[in-house]
C-alpha positions in Angstrom: -114.7 29.8 -70.5 -111.6 31.9 -70.8 -111.0 35.5 -71.9 -114.6 36.5 -72.0 -114.7 40.3 -72.2 -117.3 42.3 -70.3 -119.8 42.6 -73.0 -123.3 43.8 -73.4 -125.7 45.9 -75.4 -128.3 48.5 -74.8 -131.4 47.8 -76.6 -133.1 51.1 -76.3 -136.1 49.5 -77.9 -139.0 51.2 -79.5 -141.9 49.2 -80.8 -142.4 47.4 -84.0 -142.5 44.6 -86.4 -142.4 45.7 -90.0 -143.7 48.1 -92.8 -142.5 49.9 -95.8 -139.8 52.7 -95.6 -142.4 55.3 -96.8 -144.6 54.7 -93.7 -141.8 53.9 -91.2 -142.6 56.8 -88.9 -146.3 57.3 -89.4 -149.2 55.5 -87.7 -152.6 55.0 -89.4 -154.4 58.3 -89.2 -151.2 60.4 -89.2 -149.8 59.8 -85.7 -146.1 59.6 -85.4 -144.0 56.9 -83.6 -142.2 58.3 -80.6 -138.5 57.6 -80.1 -137.5 55.0 -77.5 -137.5 56.2 -73.9 -133.9 55.8 -72.6 -133.6 53.1 -70.0 -137.1 51.6 -70.6 -136.6 49.8 -73.8 -140.0 51.0 -75.0 -141.1 53.5 -77.6 -144.7 53.7 -78.8 -147.0 55.6 -81.0 -150.0 57.6 -79.9 -152.0 54.5 -79.3 -149.2 52.3 -78.1 -149.1 50.5 -81.5 -146.1 49.6 -83.7 -145.5 49.9 -87.4 -145.1 46.7 -89.4 -142.8 46.5 -92.4 -143.6 45.2 -95.8 -141.3 43.4 -98.2 -140.0 45.6 -101.1 -140.3 44.3 -104.6 -137.6 41.8 -105.6 -134.8 43.7 -107.4 -133.9 42.5 -111.0 -130.4 42.0 -109.7 -131.8 39.4 -107.3 -134.5 37.7 -109.4 -134.8 33.9 -109.3 -132.0 33.6 -106.7 -134.8 34.5 -104.2 -137.3 31.9 -105.6 -136.8 29.4 -102.8 -136.7 31.9 -100.0 -138.2 30.7 -96.8 -138.7 32.2 -93.3 -136.4 31.5 -90.4 -137.3 30.4 -86.9 -134.9 31.5 -84.1 -134.2 28.9 -81.5 -133.2 30.3 -78.1 -129.7 29.0 -77.4 -128.1 27.7 -74.2 -126.6 30.8 -72.6 -124.8 32.2 -69.7 -125.5 35.7 -68.3 -123.1 38.5 -68.1 -123.1 41.9 -66.4 -123.5 45.0 -68.5 -120.9 47.7 -68.9 -121.7 51.4 -68.5 -123.2 53.0 -71.5 -121.3 56.2 -70.9 -120.0 57.5 -74.2 -121.5 54.6 -76.1 -122.0 54.5 -79.9 -125.7 54.3 -80.8 -127.0 51.8 -83.3 -130.7 52.0 -84.3 -132.4 49.1 -86.0 -135.8 49.8 -87.5 -138.0 46.8 -88.2 -140.5 48.8 -90.1 -137.9 49.5 -92.9 -137.3 46.2 -94.7 -134.4 46.4 -97.1 -134.7 42.9 -98.7 -135.5 39.3 -98.0 -132.3 37.6 -97.0 -131.2 35.0 -99.6 -129.7 31.7 -98.4 -127.7 31.7 -101.6 -125.2 34.3 -100.3 -123.3 31.8 -98.1 -121.9 29.8 -101.0 -118.3 28.6 -101.5 -116.1 27.2 -104.2 -114.8 23.6 -104.4 -111.7 22.7 -106.5 -110.2 19.5 -107.9 -107.0 19.7 -106.0 -108.6 19.2 -102.6 -108.3 15.4 -102.9 -111.3 13.1 -102.5 -112.4 15.0 -99.5 -115.9 13.4 -99.4 -114.4 10.8 -97.0 -112.9 13.4 -94.6 -115.3 13.5 -91.6 -113.9 16.7 -90.0 -114.1 18.7 -93.2 -117.5 17.4 -94.2 -118.9 18.1 -90.8 -117.6 21.7 -90.9 -119.0 22.2 -94.5 -122.3 21.0 -93.3 -122.2 23.3 -90.3 -121.3 26.2 -92.6 -124.4 25.4 -94.6 -123.2 27.1 -97.8 -126.3 26.4 -99.8 -124.3 26.6 -103.1 -121.0 24.9 -103.9 -119.4 25.9 -107.2 -117.3 23.5 -109.3 -114.9 22.5 -110.8 -113.0 25.6 -109.8 -111.7 28.9 -111.1 -109.3 29.1 -114.0 -108.9 25.4 -114.3 -112.5 25.2 -115.5 -111.2 26.3 -118.9 -108.9 23.3 -119.1 -111.3 20.9 -117.6 -112.8 18.0 -119.5 -115.6 16.6 -117.3 -115.9 13.2 -119.1 -112.2 12.3 -119.0 -111.6 9.0 -117.2 -108.9 8.2 -114.7 -105.2 7.5 -115.4 -105.8 6.8 -119.0 -107.7 10.1 -119.6 -106.7 12.1 -122.6 -108.1 15.3 -124.0 -110.1 15.3 -127.2 -108.0 15.0 -130.4 -108.8 18.7 -131.3 -107.4 20.0 -127.9 -103.7 20.9 -128.5 -101.0 19.5 -126.3 -99.7 23.0 -125.6 -101.4 26.3 -125.0 -100.1 29.9 -125.2 -99.8 32.3 -122.3 -100.6 35.9 -122.7 -97.2 36.7 -124.2 -97.4 33.9 -126.7 -95.1 31.4 -125.0 -96.3 27.8 -125.4 -96.3 25.3 -122.5 -98.0 22.0 -121.7 -101.8 22.4 -121.5 -102.2 20.7 -118.1 -105.7 19.5 -118.7 -107.8 18.2 -115.8 -110.4 15.4 -116.1 -113.6 14.9 -114.3 -113.7 11.2 -113.7 -110.4 10.8 -112.0 -110.5 8.8 -108.8 -106.8 9.3 -107.8 -106.4 10.5 -104.2 -104.7 13.8 -105.2 -107.7 15.1 -107.1 -111.5 15.2 -106.8 -113.9 13.4 -109.1 -117.0 14.8 -110.5 -119.1 12.0 -109.0 -117.7 12.8 -105.6 -118.7 16.4 -106.1 -122.3 15.3 -106.5 -122.0 13.2 -103.4 -120.7 16.3 -101.4 -123.8 18.2 -102.6 -126.1 15.5 -101.3 -124.3 15.1 -98.0 -124.1 18.8 -97.2 -127.6 19.7 -98.5 -126.1 22.1 -101.1 -127.0 23.0 -104.7 -124.5 23.0 -107.5 -123.1 25.8 -109.6 -121.1 24.4 -112.5 -118.7 26.3 -114.7 -118.2 24.7 -118.1 -115.1 24.8 -120.2 -115.2 27.9 -122.5 -111.5 28.0 -123.2 -111.9 24.9 -125.5 -114.1 27.1 -127.8 -111.0 29.3 -128.3 -108.0 26.8 -128.4 -109.8 23.9 -130.1 -108.5 23.0 -133.5 -111.7 21.6 -135.1 -113.5 23.4 -137.9 -116.0 24.9 -135.4 -114.4 24.9 -131.9 -117.2 26.8 -130.4 -119.7 24.1 -131.4 -117.4 21.4 -130.1 -117.0 23.1 -126.7 -120.8 23.8 -126.6 -121.5 20.1 -127.4 -119.2 19.0 -124.6 -120.9 21.3 -122.2 -124.4 20.1 -123.3 -123.4 16.5 -122.7 -122.4 17.5 -119.1 -126.0 18.9 -118.7 -127.3 15.5 -119.9 -125.0 13.6 -117.5 -126.2 15.9 -114.7 -129.8 14.8 -115.3 -131.4 17.8 -113.8 -129.4 17.8 -110.5 -128.0 21.3 -111.1 -129.9 24.5 -111.8 -127.1 27.0 -112.1 -124.5 26.8 -114.9 -122.1 29.4 -116.3 -119.9 29.5 -119.4 -116.2 29.9 -118.6 -114.2 31.7 -115.8 -112.7 35.2 -116.0 -112.3 34.8 -119.8 -111.3 38.5 -120.1 -108.1 37.8 -118.1 -104.6 37.3 -119.4 -104.2 34.3 -117.0 -107.0 32.4 -118.6 -106.7 29.5 -121.1 -108.0 30.8 -124.3 -107.1 34.5 -123.7 -104.5 34.1 -126.5 -104.6 31.3 -129.1 -102.3 30.0 -131.8 -104.1 31.4 -134.9 -102.1 29.0 -137.1 -104.1 26.2 -135.6 -107.4 27.9 -135.5 -109.8 27.1 -138.4 -112.7 29.5 -137.9 -111.0 32.9 -138.1 -110.8 33.8 -134.4 -108.4 36.6 -133.4 -105.3 35.8 -131.4 -106.6 37.8 -128.3 -110.1 37.3 -127.1 -112.6 40.0 -127.4 -116.0 40.6 -125.7 -117.7 40.2 -129.0 -116.1 36.8 -129.6 -117.1 35.5 -126.1 -120.6 37.0 -126.4 -121.2 35.4 -129.8 -119.9 32.0 -128.5 -122.0 32.3 -125.4 -125.2 32.1 -127.6 -124.0 28.8 -129.1 -123.4 27.4 -125.6 -126.7 28.6 -124.4 -128.6 27.0 -127.3 -126.9 23.7 -126.9 -127.1 23.5 -123.1 -130.8 24.6 -123.0 -131.7 21.9 -125.5 -129.9 19.3 -123.4 -131.6 20.6 -120.3 -135.0 20.2 -122.0 -134.1 16.6 -122.9 -133.4 15.6 -119.3 -136.4 17.6 -117.9 -134.4 20.3 -116.2 -137.1 23.0 -116.1 -135.2 25.2 -113.7 -132.0 25.4 -115.8 -130.3 28.8 -115.7 -127.1 29.9 -117.5 -124.7 32.7 -116.6 -122.5 34.9 -118.6 -119.1 36.3 -117.4 -118.7 40.0 -116.9 -116.2 42.2 -115.1 -117.0 43.8 -111.7 -115.4 47.2 -112.5 -114.5 49.5 -115.3 -112.4 47.5 -117.7 -109.9 50.2 -118.2 -109.6 51.3 -114.6 -109.2 48.0 -112.8 -106.9 45.0 -112.9 -109.8 42.6 -113.5 -109.6 42.8 -117.3 -107.1 43.4 -120.1 -109.8 43.5 -122.7 -111.3 47.0 -123.3 -115.1 47.3 -123.4 -115.5 43.7 -122.3 -119.0 44.1 -120.7 -120.4 46.3 -123.4 -119.2 44.0 -126.2 -120.2 40.8 -124.4 -123.7 42.0 -123.7 -124.2 43.6 -127.2 -123.2 40.4 -128.9 -125.0 38.0 -126.6 -128.1 40.2 -126.3 -130.5 38.7 -123.7 -129.3 35.1 -124.0 -128.0 34.9 -120.4 -130.2 34.2 -117.4 -127.8 35.8 -115.0 -124.6 37.8 -114.9 -121.4 36.4 -113.3 -118.9 38.7 -111.5 -115.9 38.1 -109.3 -114.6 40.6 -106.7 -111.4 40.3 -104.7 -111.9 43.7 -103.0 -108.4 44.7 -102.0 -105.5 45.9 -104.2 -103.8 43.0 -106.0 -100.9 41.5 -104.2 -100.3 44.4 -101.9 -99.4 44.1 -98.2 -102.6 45.8 -97.2 -103.3 47.0 -93.7 -106.3 46.0 -91.7 -107.7 49.5 -92.2 -107.5 49.1 -96.0 -109.0 45.7 -96.0 -111.9 46.5 -93.7 -112.9 49.7 -95.6 -113.4 47.9 -98.9 -116.7 46.0 -98.6 -119.1 48.9 -98.7 -117.7 51.0 -101.5 -116.5 48.0 -103.6 -119.8 46.2 -103.5 -121.8 49.3 -104.4 -119.4 50.1 -107.2 -119.7 46.6 -108.6 -123.5 46.7 -108.8 -123.5 50.2 -110.3 -120.9 49.1 -112.9 -123.1 46.1 -113.9 -126.2 48.3 -114.2 -124.3 50.9 -116.2 -122.9 48.1 -118.5 -126.4 46.8 -119.1 -127.7 50.3 -119.9 -124.9 51.0 -122.3 -125.4 47.7 -124.2 -129.2 48.2 -124.4 -130.1 44.8 -122.9 -132.2 43.7 -119.9 -130.8 43.7 -116.4 -130.5 40.1 -115.1 -129.8 38.7 -111.6 -126.1 39.0 -110.4 -124.1 36.1 -109.1 -120.8 37.1 -107.3 -119.6 33.6 -107.4 -116.0 34.3 -106.4 -115.0 36.9 -103.7 -112.2 37.2 -101.2 -109.3 39.5 -100.4 -106.0 39.4 -102.3 -103.6 40.9 -99.8 -100.3 39.2 -99.2 -97.3 39.4 -96.9 -98.8 39.4 -93.4 -101.0 36.3 -93.3 -104.0 38.5 -94.1 -106.0 35.8 -95.9 -105.9 33.3 -93.0 -106.5 35.9 -90.3 -109.2 37.1 -88.1 -109.3 40.3 -90.2 -110.4 38.2 -93.2 -113.3 36.9 -91.0 -114.5 40.4 -90.1 -114.2 41.3 -93.8 -116.3 38.3 -94.7 -119.1 39.5 -92.4 -119.2 42.9 -94.1 -119.2 41.4 -97.6 -122.3 39.3 -96.8 -124.0 42.3 -95.3 -123.1 44.6 -98.2 -124.2 42.0 -100.7 -127.6 41.9 -99.2 -127.8 45.7 -98.9 -127.0 46.0 -102.6 -129.5 43.4 -103.7 -127.1 40.6 -104.6 -128.7 37.3 -103.7 -126.1 34.9 -104.8 -122.5 34.9 -103.6 -119.8 32.2 -103.3 -116.5 32.8 -101.5 -113.2 31.5 -103.0 -112.6 28.9 -101.7 -113.0 25.9 -99.5 -109.4 24.7 -99.3 -106.1 25.4 -100.9 -102.6 25.2 -99.4 -100.7 27.4 -96.9 -98.5 29.6 -99.0 -96.9 31.1 -95.9 -100.2 32.5 -94.8 -101.2 34.0 -98.2 -103.7 31.2 -99.0 -107.3 32.0 -99.6 -108.8 28.7 -98.5 -111.3 28.6 -95.7 -109.8 25.3 -94.5 -106.2 24.0 -94.6 -106.0 21.6 -97.5 -104.6 18.4 -96.0 -104.5 16.7 -99.4 -101.6 19.1 -100.3 -99.0 17.4 -98.2 -96.1 19.5 -99.5 -97.5 22.9 -98.2 -99.3 22.4 -94.9 -100.0 25.0 -92.3 -97.3 24.5 -89.5 -98.8 22.9 -86.4 -102.4 22.9 -87.6 -104.6 19.8 -87.5 -106.0 18.3 -90.6 -108.5 20.4 -92.4 -108.1 23.2 -89.8 -110.8 25.8 -90.1 -109.6 29.4 -90.5 -111.2 32.4 -88.8 -113.5 33.3 -91.8 -115.3 30.0 -91.3 -116.4 31.0 -87.8 -117.5 34.5 -88.8 -119.6 33.2 -91.7 -121.1 30.4 -89.6 -122.3 32.8 -86.9 -123.5 35.4 -89.5 -125.9 32.8 -91.0 -126.9 31.5 -87.6 -127.7 34.9 -86.2 -129.0 36.8 -89.2 -132.8 36.6 -89.8 -134.7 36.1 -93.0 -135.1 39.8 -93.8 -132.5 42.6 -93.7 -133.9 45.7 -92.0 -132.5 49.2 -91.9 -129.9 50.0 -89.3 -127.9 53.2 -88.7 -124.8 54.1 -86.6 -124.4 57.3 -84.8 -121.1 58.7 -83.5 -118.5 56.1 -84.7 -117.4 55.4 -88.2 -115.6 52.2 -87.1 -118.8 50.5 -86.2 -120.8 48.8 -89.0 -124.2 47.4 -88.4 -126.6 45.0 -90.3 -130.1 44.6 -88.9 -132.5 41.7 -89.5 -135.8 40.2 -88.5 -137.1 36.7 -88.2 -140.4 35.4 -89.4 -140.7 33.8 -85.9 -140.8 37.3 -84.5 -137.3 38.1 -83.2 -135.0 40.9 -84.2 -131.2 40.9 -84.6 -128.2 43.0 -85.4 -124.7 42.1 -86.5 -122.0 44.7 -85.5 -118.4 44.8 -86.8 -115.7 47.0 -85.3 -113.2 48.1 -88.0 -111.0 49.8 -85.4 -108.2 48.7 -83.2 -109.9 49.5 -79.9 -112.9 48.0 -78.2 -116.1 50.1 -78.5 -119.2 50.2 -76.2 -122.4 50.2 -78.3 -126.0 50.7 -77.4 -128.6 49.3 -79.7 -132.2 50.5 -80.2 -134.7 48.3 -82.0 -137.4 50.5 -83.2 -140.9 49.2 -84.2 -140.3 45.9 -82.3 -142.2 44.4 -79.4 -139.2 43.2 -77.5 -139.1 40.3 -75.0 -137.2 39.8 -71.8 -133.8 38.8 -73.0 -131.2 39.1 -75.8 -128.5 36.6 -76.8 -125.2 37.1 -78.6 -121.9 35.8 -79.7 -118.7 37.8 -79.7 -115.9 36.9 -82.1 -112.4 38.4 -82.0 -108.8 37.6 -82.8 -105.9 36.8 -80.5 -102.7 38.6 -79.6 -100.6 36.6 -82.1 -99.4 38.2 -85.4 -101.3 41.4 -84.6 -103.4 42.7 -86.2 -103.6 39.6 -88.4 -104.2 37.0 -85.7 -104.4 33.4 -87.0 -106.9 32.7 -84.2 -110.5 33.5 -83.5 -112.2 33.4 -80.1 -115.9 32.7 -79.7 -117.2 34.1 -76.5 -113.7 33.7 -75.1 -113.2 30.1 -76.2 -110.3 29.7 -78.6 -108.4 27.1 -80.5 -106.3 24.4 -78.9 -103.5 25.1 -81.2 -101.8 28.1 -82.8 -104.5 28.9 -85.3 -108.2 28.6 -86.1 -111.0 28.6 -83.6 -112.6 26.4 -81.0 -113.4 22.8 -82.0 -116.6 23.0 -79.9 -117.9 26.2 -81.6 -121.4 24.8 -81.9 -121.7 24.1 -78.2 -120.2 27.3 -76.9 -123.1 28.9 -75.0 -124.4 32.3 -76.0 -124.1 35.3 -73.8 -127.4 36.5 -72.5 -128.7 39.5 -70.6 -132.0 41.1 -69.6 -133.5 43.8 -71.7 -134.5 45.6 -68.5 -132.4 48.8 -68.4 -131.5 48.5 -72.0 -129.1 46.6 -74.1 -125.4 47.5 -74.1 -122.4 45.6 -75.5 -118.7 45.8 -76.0 -117.7 45.2 -79.6 -114.1 44.0 -79.6 -111.4 45.6 -81.7 -111.3 44.0 -85.2 -114.2 41.8 -84.1 -117.9 41.3 -84.4 -121.0 40.7 -82.3 -123.9 38.6 -83.5 -127.0 39.5 -81.5 -130.7 38.5 -81.4 -133.3 40.0 -79.1 -136.3 37.8 -78.2 -139.9 38.8 -79.0 -142.5 39.7 -76.3 
């Protein structure tokens, strides 16, 4: 292996396995846990016992997205040893297994498909990588085109329903061709609905389907909301219980969305030219009634339907051009939704953001999003429901930020902050788009888009975010536990534990210099060894490297990561003398310590 940096970790370990935060430092009978003894990896209570953690109650923002939670078993990987650096001046990270933050949902690793990826079910490299990613959830048919998507349109001869106009208005009132998409289209440049179902089966994923809400606005029938709801309900019937999660529309508050503005001269039920939250919330109830009835008919007893909300204050963000969207949607819809849908693109829109700006968004933006949803619920006087962040990414442009190693480090923190803030469903946007001179948000290069391919990259080339998300899932346990960082604001930590008994921590370095970190696992009976993977970018296009190195192994070409990422051996070291690691600049370390 090349370019392996001297890297280690000091696990100044205490003792432990798990208990509630309230009893984290107290033994039965009032004795207190002692801090770890430096250099020994051991810290015990008065009787040499450890404090076990207990699972907190499931938050209402998580709800049924944790229904199918299961424990994880850590398998000791093939590894190669490495010498430890000196701990002099090291940053200290403390992971306490007695303080359980949440069960870790497998639904946070989701992604978005789209119909312009081609019939990719037949692409072995891409399908193998999606399977390795193990997203759990794949959303379809795709963002904004969901609102011009007719799932039952067939092939070359497909036409929209007679009440769908040939032209639609943009936000300024200018008409242009509607550009409808159709579900049963088997041409090679698009992706058919039936192939979507095949991808779910082949990758072991669940579906999340976004039905066409825009049709309820621009339809020209006497009751366009009913026509659109009927179309959606028929999709539920066609689905025959394969899909649990559904949602009505995509970002309907936005000026970019079909149905934001309609031609009132063609509308027959008195809708306003510009959408309002009240209109959408009222229509949502019609959809929910029709779709739930259809679900009952096909025996889909797990059917859940989501309603579209904004992720930030409507008047203080660029996410919405409709004032009071959340309040009016929720007030009109009441408690008709099963979950709330939000999108978050974290960085300032279309700015050439620096690495520092990008990497400092996950924590405050995720917390703000959850607080905004809770505030919206309270103001509308409705019940809090589970939250699905079913699109997220960065929207920086100009320096290849989206396809870079920085985007990968950012992805790690989004996953960690989602868990920390009790979000148990998240889907990144998206699997594959184009190249766009490095401004594309796809996790893989879209080889179906032959006119805009990444220069010199192999077909379906995996970008750095893929590798970061893969190793996050591989090296994060089934519970998040509390972790703290002392002495360095550039180091971010996410602790975890496994039902099989191991403990882990994921560390991200937001800074531009390597950092030595010592890690103490409190309330954990540690074993003899620990194992980890180190991911970092290359020297190209600094700081937005197109490459990612996994324990020193990099791509064969000019971008992406190692093709053999699954067989790259972990780095291992003995716990004796403590655990110490080097966390690379703008990189991450994914570490698991074995149990005794």
